[in-house]
N, C-alpha and C positions, 0 to 999 in steps of 0.2 A: 362862400362858394358852393356851389351844388356838389354832392356825392354821388355822381352816377357812375356806374362801372361801364362805359361807352368809350368808343373811340369815335373821333369825326370821321364822318364818311368823305369830307372834301380833303383833309389835311393830315388825319391819322393822329390826331393830338388828342390826350385823354384829359385836358385843362377845359372844364365848363364852369359858367355862372349863370346866374338869373338875374333878370331885370324884369322891370314893368313898363307898359306903355300908359301915356297920359291920357289915353281917351278909355273909360270903360265901357264895357260890354253889356248893351241894355237889352231886356226882353222885347222891347218895341220903341219906337222913337219918341213916345209920348211919356214913357215910364221915368220916373225921379231916381229909382234904384238902378244900379248899375255895378259890374263886379269888374276888378282888374284882370288883365291878361298877363299871365307870367311866362316870360320867353326863356328857355334854357338854351345857351349858345356857347360855340367855341370860343375860348379866349384868343385863339391864335388867328383864325382866320374868319370869324364870325358868323359861320354857317349855325343856321337854327336847328337844333335837335328837337326841341319840343315847345309846343305853345299850349298852355292849358288856362282854365279859367278858374279864378281865385275861391269864388263863392257860387256854386252852381243851384244853391236853394231857391233864388230869386226867379230860377226858371222853371220850377216844378210847382204845378198846379194844384 
């Protein structure tokens, strides 16, 4: 479970967790390298608090 000190803007809960998507983000559609998206969301209503990219170094030139 994620330890963020926030409250959900939709339901007021302070219980959040993190999960990833099965489709990585890629610099372009021909790229073989990708990075996971990490979602932080409310455990009560599912409202997404944040989305971040796990490894941004693949986007730096």
